[in-house]
N, C-alpha and C positions, 0 to 999 in steps of 0.2 A: 664434274663441272655441270653436266646436265642436271644432276640432282639439285645442285646449288641453284640453277637457275629456275628449276621446276619445269623443264621442258623435255621433249623427247628427241630422239634422233633425227626427226623430220626439220629441224632448224638448220641441219648441216646443209651448206650450199647457199644459204641465204645471207645477206647482209646483216650485220649486228642490229641495226634498227629494226629491220623485218622480223629477225628471229626474236629479239628481246625488246619490244617496244617500251617495256618498263624503264629501261636505262636512260631514255630521253630525258634530258633536264637534270639528270644526276651527274655527280662529279667524275663517274667512271669514264663516261663518253668522252669528256674534254681531255682527262688525262690520257686516254688512249690516242686521240689526236696529236696530243703534244709529243707523245713517245714516237709517233709515226713520222711527225715532221722534223724532230730533232735527232731522231736516230739514237737517242740515249735511253737506257733502261730507266724505269720508274718504279720505286718501291714505296709502299705506304702501310704503315701498321694501323689496324683498327679503324679502316674507313667505313663510313655508314652506308648503307644500301637498303632502300625500302622497294619491296617487291609484293606482288600479289600471289599467294599460294592458297589453293583450296577456297577462293572466293574471299580470303581475308587479307588485308594489308598486313605485312609483317616487316619489322625493321631489324636487320642483322648487321654484324661487323665482320670485315674480312681484312686478313693481312694478304695483300696481293702484289705480284711483280708484273710488270709489262716490259719484256725483253724484246727489242727489235732484232730481226734476223736479216742479215745482209748478204747480197750476192757478191761475185768475185770483183764488182766495180764499186762495191762499197754502198750500194743502193738497198734501202730497206724494202724487202718484198713481202715481209709477213712480221707478225708479232707473236711471240710466245707468251700467253697469259696463264699465270698460276694464281690460285687463290685459295686461302685457308680460312674456313668459318671460325672466328674467334669470339663469337657473341657472348659465350659463357665467360670467357676471360674477361672481357670489357665489363660484363655486369659484376663479376667477383671484384674488379679493381674499383669499380664505382662504390660498391658496398663496403670495401675496406677502407676507402677514402671517407666515406660517411662515418664509419665506426671510429675512424682516427679523429676525425673532427669532433664527434661525440665525446671521445674519450679526453680530448683536450679541454672541452668545456667542463667536463666533470673534474678534471684536474684543477682548473682554475677555480671551480666552485669549492673544492676541497682545500686549496691553498687559502682562499677567502675565508672559509669556516675555520681553518686552523688559525688564521690570524686573529679572527675574533674570539676564538677560544683561549688563545695565549694572553690576549688583553684581559679577558675575564679571570684568567687563571692568575695573572699578575695582581688584580684587584683583591681576588680571594686571598692571596698570600699577604697583602698588606692588611687586610681585615683579620686575618689569622694571626698574624704578628701582633696587631693591636690587642686582640683577645688574649693572646698568650701574655702580654705585658700586664694586663689588667688582672689576670689570674695569678700570675707570679707575684704581684704586689699585694694581692688580697691579705688583709690582717687576720685571716683564720685559716686553718688547716683544712685542705681539700684534696680529695683522692678519688679515682675512678676504680670501682672493683667490678671484676667480670666473674659471673656464674655463682652458684651456690656455695662454692669453695672460697669466694670473695678473693680471687686472685687480684694482686695490686697491678694496675694498668699503667697508671701515672700518678704523680703527687707533687704538689707545689712546694716551694722552699719552706713556708711556714710549717707545713705538715711534716716535712723531714726533720725540722728543728724539734717539733713536738716528740717525735720517735726518736730523735737522737742517733740516726743512722744516715749513711750516705745514699744516694739515690740509686746508685748501681747495685747496692746490696739488698734492695727491698723490691725492685720491679720484677714482677713475675713471682713473687712469693705471697703465700696466703696471709691475710690480714691477722689471723690468730697468732701466727708465728711472730710477726712484727710487734704486735700489740697484744701479748699473751693475757693481759688483764681481763680481756673479754671472755676468756674461757670459762672463768668463774662466774659470769653473768648469765642469768637465765633469760637469754632472749632468742632461742631458737625459733619458738613458736611465733614470735613476732616477726622474726626474719622472714618465715614462711609467708606471712602476710604481704610483705614487700613485694615477693616474687609472684604470688598467686593473685592478690587482689590490687596490686600496684599502689598500696597504702604507705605513706611515710611513717617510718618509725623513729622514735627519738628515745635516747638514753640521757637521763638528767644527772649530773654530779657524779660521773663515773671516776672513782679514784684510782690512781696509779702511782705505785711505790716501786717501780722497777728500777734497776741500776742504771738506767739510761740518764737519770737525772743526778745532778751533783749532790752529794751527800745522801741523806737519807729523807729528803724533802719529799712529801705526799703533794701530788698535784691532782686537780679536778678538771673534769671535761664535760661539756654538754655535746653529745654526739647525735647527729642526725643522718638517717639512711634515707636517701631520696631515689625511687625507682625511675630508671631511664628507659623510654620505650623506643622500640625500633619502628620502621615504617608501618608494620602490621599491627601495632598497637600492643604488642608483647614486651614484658620487661626483658631487656638484654643486658643491662648492667645496673650497678648503682653507684651513686655519687654520695661520698661520705664527707660530712664536714665536722671539724673538731674546733670547738670554741673553749679556750682556757679561761674557767671561772674559779681558779683556785683562790685569787684574791679575794673575790666575792665571798666564797665559802669561809674562808678563814675569818674574814671580817665578821661573818655572822657567828662563827663558832667562838670567837674571842671578843665579846663586847667591850673588854677593858682597853683595846686598842684605840688608837686615836680616831675620834669622829671625824676630824678633819680630813684623815687618809680616806675614810669611807665616802665622805662627800665627794672629794676629788675623783675617786673612782667612779662613783656614781655618774658624775658629771662627763668625765671621759667616755664612760659607756653610752651615755645619752648622745653624746656627739658622734660616737662611733655608729650608733643606730640611725642617726638623722641625716648626716652628711652624705652618705653614699647614694641618697635617693636620685640625685642628679646623674651620677654615674651609671646608676641602674638604668635610668631611662636612655641614656646614651648607649648602653649596652643592648636595650630592646631595640633601639632604632638601628643598631648595627645588625643585630640579628635578623631584623627584617631585610636589611639589605643583603645579608647572606641567603636568605630564603629566596629574594628575587633573583640573585645570581644563580642559585640552584636551579630555579625554574627555567632560566635562560639556558644553563648547561643542558637541562633535559630536552629543551626544544632543539638545541644544536646537536645534541646526541642523536635525537630521533631523525635530524636531518642527515647526519652522517650515516646512519642506519639505512635510510632510503638510498643515499648514494652508493652504499656499500652493496645493496641489493642490486642495484643496476650494475655496478663493476663486476658482480659476481656472475652476471649473465654469461653463459658459455660462449666463448668466442676464440677460436684457435688463432686468428690472426692478431688478436690483441691480449693473449694470454699472460705475456710477460709484464705488459703494463698493468693489467688487472692484478696481478700478484703484488706489484709495487703498491698499488692503491689499497689492496686488502692489508698489507702490512702497515701502512699508514693509518689505515682506519683502526686496526688493533692497538696501535700505539696511542691513538686519539682516545679509544675506549678505556685503556688503561689510565691515561691522565685523567679522564673524567672519574674514574673509579677513585683515583687518589683524591681528587678535589672533593668528591662526595664524602669520602671517610673524614677528611680534615673539616669539612662543613658539618658533619655529624658531631664531631668532637666539639666543635666550637658551639654548637646548639646545645649540647650537653653542659658545657661550662656556664653558658649564659643563663640557662634555665636555672641552675642552681644559684648563681650569683643573683639573680632577679628575686629570689626568696630570701636573700640575706641582706642585711644593712651593713655594708661594708665601705671602707675608705679606699678609693683608687688613687686619689692624688690629694696633697695637702695644699691648701691655701688658695688664693685667688688666681695666682699665676698659673697654677696647674689647671684651674678651671678654664682659664683664658686659653691656654693652649689646646686643651681638649675641645672647646667650642670652635676654635678657629680650624681645627683639622677635622672635625665631624663632617661627614658626607651628607648629612640633611641640614636643614635650616634649624639654627638655634640662636637664642637671644637670652641675655640676662638683663632684667629691668629691676631697679632698686629704689627704695623709698617711697613714700606716699605719692610722689609726683611721678613714679614709673620712669624713672631716668634711664634711658637706653645706655647701658653700661658696656655690654659686649654684644656683637652681632656678627655673625660670619657672612661669607659672601652669598651662600644659598638663601639666608634669611633676608638679606638686602634685596636680592633679586625678586624673592617671593613678595615682599612688600611693595615693590616698584620704587625704592629709594636707594640713596647712595650713603656712604660713610658720614655724611654731614648730620645725620640724625643721631649719631653717637654722641652722648653727653647731653641730650635734650630730652624733654618730657615726651613719652611715647604718644599721648594723646594730643599734645600741641602739634607734633609732626604728622599724625594720622587722626585728624578730628572725626573722619568718618567712622572711626571704630566706636565712638561713644554711644553707649545705649544699646550696642549689639550684644547678643548672648555670649558670644566668645570673649569679648572685653570684660563683660561682667563676671565670668568665671575666672578670669585672671585677677580681678579685683579681689574676689572672694577668697582666692587662694592665698593672696598676700594677707587678707584679714585673719582668716582661721587657720592658716598654715597646713590645710589638707590639700593633698594632690588631686588634680582633676584632669580628665581626659575625655576626648569626644571623637568620634569618627564622622567623617562626611559631613562636618559642621558647615553651614553656609556663612560666608563672610563677605561683606562688600568692601572693596578697596579702590582707592584712587590710583590707577595704574595707567602709565602712557597717556595722561591727560583726560582720563575719563573714568567715571565710576563703573565698576564691574563686579559682578557677583562670582565668586568662586567657592570651591568646596575643600575643605582641609581636614586632615587627621591631626589633632594637636594633643599635647600633654603639657600640663602646667604642674612643676615641681617648686615647692618653697625653698628659697636659698636662706640657709641658717647660719648666722654668725653670732658668736658669743652665746649661744642657746636661744636666740630669738630670731624670727622671721624678718629679714631685712630686703628681701626681693623675690622675684619669681623667675625660675628658668623656664623659658618657653621652647618647645621642640615641635616643628610643624612640618607637615608633608602635604603638598598640594595634590588633590585627587579630582580636580574639576572634570578633566577629560573623561576619567573612569565613571564618575558620577553620572555625567551627561549621557554617557554610552549606556550606562545600566538603565537610566531612566528612559532613554529612547527605545532601548530593547524591551523594557517592560511595557512601554506604551505601545509598541508594534505588537508585543505579545498579547496584550489585553485586546487591542484592535483585532489581531488575528483570531483570538478565542472568540470574540463576539461575532466576527464574520464567519468563523467555523460553526458557531452555534446556529447562527441564522441560515447558513447554508445547510447544515444538518436538519434543522427544523423544516426548511423548504424541501429539502430531499425527502424527509418523512412524509410530509403533505403530498408531495408529488407521488412517492411511492404508494401511499394510501389511496390516492386517485386512480393511479394506474392499476393497483391491485383489485379495485372494486369496479372498474369500468365494464360495461357491458359489451364493448367493442375490444377486438384484439389490437394490441399495440406492439409494434416491432420497430427496433432501431438498427440501422445499418451503417457500416462505416464506409470509407470512400471506395473499398473494393467490392462493396455489395454484400459483404459478410454480415450476417446478423449478430449483434452483440448484445441484444436485450429482447425478450418477448414476455409479456404479462401473462397472468394465468389464463385469461380468457383467449390469448392467442395460442397458448399450448393446448387448450381444450379444443379450439376449432380446428387446429391442425393435427391434433393427436399426437403431439410430440412433448417430450420433456424439455426442460431448459437446456440441457447439455446437448440434447439432439438437434435443438433448433440452432445452437450456436456452431454446430457443425456444417450447417448448410447455408448457401445463399439464397436470395429471393427467387433466382431463376434456375435452382438446382434441376439439371436434366432428369434426375429420378422422378421428379414431380412434373408431369406434363401440364404445362399452362395452356388453356384453350380459348378461342374465342366463344362467344354465346352460341354460335352456330355449330360448335363442335370441332371446327377446323383449328390446327395448331397455332398458337399465338407466337409470333416472332419475338425473339428477345427485345428488339428495340420498340415493340409495341407495348411492353409491359409498363404499367404506370409508374413504377418505381424507376425504370430506365428513363422514361419520358421526364420525369422530374429531375433526376440526376444529370440528364443532358441539357435541359432548358434552365434548370435552377428555379423553376416555378412550380407552385402547387398544382396538384391534380386531384379532382373531386368526383367522387361517386362513379368510379370506373369499375364496371363489373366484368370478371372474368371467371372462367371455368378451371377447376383444379382437379387433376386426376392423380390421387396418391397411388403408389405402387402396391398398396396391400388392402384397399378399402374403396367404397363407392365414391363417384365423383361428387365434388361438392362445388358450390358457386359463392364467391365472396365479392363485396363491393368494397372498394380501397380508396382511401384518401391518402394522398403522398404529399409531403412537404419537405423542402430542403432544409439542412442544418448548416448555417453558414459561420465562418468565423467572424472576428471583429473587423477583419479587413476585407470582408466579403467573400472569402475563399470557401468553396465547398469542402466540408468535412465529413458529411454523411448525410443521412435522410431519416426521417421518421414516417412510418405509415400506420394508419389505423384502418381496421378491416372489420367486417361483420359478415357473419354467415347468413347469406341470403338464399341458401338452397331451398328452404321451405317456401319462401316467397317465390322464387324462381319456378319451382315445381307446382305452386298454385297457380301461378300465371299460365304455365304450360297446361295444367289441368283445365284452366278456364278455356284456353284457346281450344284445346281438344273436345271439351264439352260443347263448346258452341258449334264446333264442326260435327260432332256426333249428333248433337240435339237437332241441328239443321237437317241432317241427313235422316234421322230417325222420325222426325215430324213430317219431313217432306214425303216419305214413302206412303203413310197412310192417307195423307191429305191428297197426294198424287192419284192414289187408288180410288179414293172416295170421289174425288172431282170427276175422274174418268168414268166411274159407274153412273154418276149422276148425269153426266152431259150425255152419255149414251141412251139413258132412260128418257131424257128430254127430247132428244132428236128422233129416236126411233120408237118411242113408246107404242104407237099404233101398229108398227110392223113387227115387234118382237112378240114371241109366243109368250104364253103365261109362265112356262117353265123357265124360260130365259129371263123374264123380268123378276122373277122370285129370286133366281140366282144372283141377279145384279143387286137386288135390293139386300140379300143375305151378305154379299160382298161389302156393301156400303156399310152395313151394320158392324161388320168385323172391323173395317178401318176406323170407324167412329170409336168402337171399344178400344182398339190399340191406341188411337190418339188420346182417349180419355185416360187409359192406364198411364201413358207417358206424361200427360199434365198432372196427373194425381201423384205420380213418383216425385215430379219437380215441387209440387206444392207440399207434399210431405217432408221433403228435404229441407225447404224453406222453412217451415213450421218448426222442424226438429232444431235447426240452427238458431232460431229465435227462442226455443224453449216453450213453445205455444202448443205442444202435443197434449192432449187430455186424455187420461186413461178412464175407462169406464169399466172398473173391475167388478167381476162377480165370480161367485163360486159355481163352478159346473164340472161334471166328469170330463175327463180328458178324451175317453172314448167317443163321447158326442161329437167332439171337434174333428177326430180323425174320420168319422163317418161322413161328416159333412164335406170335408176335403176330399175324401176318396170318391164321392158321389159327384162332386163338381168337377173332378178332373178325369174320371174313368171314361165320360162320354167324349172327351177330347183328346185323350191318349190311349195307345194301344198297349201300354206297358201293364204288367200286373204288379199291384201294390199290396205288399204283405204288412199288416200291422201286428206288432208283438207289445201288447199292453194289458195290464191288470185293470180290471173293471172297476176296482174300488179307489182308483187314483182320482181325486178331485183337486183342482187347483183354483186359487183366487187371482183371475187376470182378466184382461181386456180380451173377450173371445174374438173379436173382429181382428185385432191387430196380431194376436198369436196365430190366428188362422192365416193372415196374410205372410206371416214368417214362414209358416209351415208350407204353404202353397208355393212360396218362392223358392224353398229347398227342392220341392218335388219338380216343378218346371224347370229348374236348373239341371237336375239330374236327368230329365227326359231331353232338354236341349243338348247338354253337353256330353251325354252317354247315351247315344241313340241306339248302340248295339248292346246295351245292358238287357238281359232277359226279364229282369225284375227290380223293383225298387222296395227296400225294406225300411219300414218305420219302426224303430225299437225305442221302448221306454223302459227306463231302469231307475230304481231308487239309489240316490247317493246319501247314505246315512238316513236320518229321520227327518231332516228338514228340507231336503232338496231332490228333485228328479231331473234326469237327463233325457232330453229327447233328440234322437239321431236319424238321419235319412242317409241311406247307404245305396250307392250305385255299384255296378261292376263294369265301369267304363274304363277310357284310357289313363284316368289319373291326372294329377297336377304335379308339376315340378316343385321341389321344396323351396326354391328361392322366391317363388310366386305366392305361397301360402300365406306369408306375413302381410302381403298387401290386398288380398281378396276382399276385406271388409273397409277398404279405403274408399272415398267418395270418386266417382267417375272411373275407377279402375275397371278395365276389361281384360280378360286373358284370352289366350288362344288355345285351342286343342287341335293338335295334329296339323298345325299350319293353317287352320280355318279360323275366321273372324265370325263372330255372331252379332246379331243386331242387339240393341238395347243401349241404355245411357250408363250403364255401369253404376246404377244407384240401388238396385235390388237388395244386395248384401249390405250395403251401407245403411239402408233404411232398417233391415232386419236387425242389424247389430244395435242401432239406437233404441229401437222397440224393446229388445231384450234387456239392455242397460237400464232402460227406464223402469222395468219390472224388478230389477235388483238381481238379474242373472248374468250369466257368462254366455259367450258364444265362441265358436272356433270350427277348425276343419283339420281332418287327418286324410293323407292320401299317400299313394304309392304309385309310381308309374307303372302301368300295365295291370294294376289290381284294383282300380277303382277309388272312389272317394267317399268320405263320411263327413257330413255337415251336422253339426250339434250345437244344442243350447241347453242351458240349465234354467230352472225356474223353482222359486221357494215354494214348498208344500203348504197348504193351509194349516 
């Protein structure tokens, strides 16, 4: 019980409200009071109780009993409380209920689907029966043959009559056994073409003198083999038609027979070839209906398969129901298979019949029945006035008229048709007797009191009586909704393609702009994750596209800094400010310390990306590397500080010496005055050198340095430098140089470089016993001059900065005076002469500064 409450034994001895305050307001407390007051026990299954465990609210369910315990006077003195946690049971019951409800919904859907399939099945049976009747009454022999052995699958009565056998005796037998006359015909190669190339094969005037015929009469047949394709486009079977042409052949072979009989035969054959056109069109329409039904069945089957997949989901509680559903689904699938096979057979028959001119009904009465029962709109108009002779209900509905138009001229009743292309084709069919058809033809009709344009698939077939055209059979199917849907879809597709092309062009232009921008561009999502960075951004940050997408703008691995070097809080980052305020931020400079390279400084512009409803979806930041600008600014500040200090020192010394001479000139000894004057001169020289360095730097930056090149021996320059410096320094200068080396250079400027190297060696290597000047040839066109000391050396990381402007290094923790311009000026002088300059050093072993010059 303590475990269920989430309490410890310390609650024992307390009131229930004190021990378990969470029970206040819940049903447990009121029921407990009720049991105490009534003295009757209380039982409740699955009662809900919400309590806090581990800092989280949790809802559980319990079966519990409150059993009052009474004393000998029948008074309740305590209550025995038992509880059983049934949370899992309640959850399972709920889940079972939900699944049962889901199963009921699926069952209803299956019943509805089954009903729809049953209706479709009934329609298909009706159409199948109609097709079978048309096939049965066809005046030609027709059979279906399976495989290369030509196994007879079915045959109509006319074919059985030709063969002179009963149907039960030939179904399943090879054609060659039933009609052995073909064995003597050389048609194997042609038959292969039927199977391999799906080509029609025809045998003309095949003679048969088998005993099936009465007497010894020879009969002649025209036999056609038509390939029938399966859903994969492969030949699956062959439809064979037999047309008895015996009379025609005999008439041709016996010209002495009556010419009248021949004419009568020809006339009958012509009628036979013409009149079935109308029936063929009916069959074509019926076939279209079958195709539509087949598509509906396919959709229904897909729905059933989806439902079956749902029913197949493992569920122990509903396993029995699922098995029933699966059985029903299998039965529906079998029904669909039977319907599909039947439809396939009907399609095969219809395809063959459409290629033959056959007679399915005799006379106008048969046609009237066919039109009345046709599932599509059909109408017969006759005469030059196009009198509406027959029109079924679908046609009247399509025209927006009633039966009152029957017996009246078509164009009097529907004057809006006059001059329209569809009407003109109907008139043309009547005049020339040629069949015409068109799909999605626009026709304007007066329907429901207003003119409206519709679209129709129609077929006009001439109606022939007595060998001449007396009317036109019109078969039509309205496809207005489909045409408008297709046009709307095509319009939207065209608009979408234009929009996509516009977007693609805009995207390409934007991509081109972003790819070539000098600034880095980064785009972040709502979480701050980088989703895009252009090449400049990748270059500035030193990261690849994939690496950038794996980090956020405030990635802790990359320390963001204020300009004073202190850490930049996340909320002060310009992207954070922008995301928080939804306002742009401009030219915000921060420092960035990557984990593996030098610190850099970037200037950031940030702008929010908002949705159409003003919601923040991300942000875009442009930034540029301002490290060089920041360092130049820092260098400038440092230079001003250094220059002020360096200029102030000699000026202060000069001022002090001159003031002392002015005030105490008469009291100072000669020696003292000479010393003050010498000190003043040194201060002026120091000041002059600083000013010359500044002027040289300014001239070099502006490209105003002029070289006065002359040819001279290099040893003359060394002697001059040595003589100039030995009086001021105590170091021993050793010169190693060939006397024959002559150069073409500005002697004063090269001397300035050499003196700078030597004075630096004296300044920064005071403990070096000597300074060595070494001259060596580098090939035939260049010499190398180096000044080597044996001082403390320079750290490797500082060597690359020695020739930068204003750069000053430290040696052993000491700082030396100067503006940091000497080596920069030397570098520019050597470069202006077409040479190179550099330094080599190793800690504890000294340094070597060198430059190269072209030899004359």
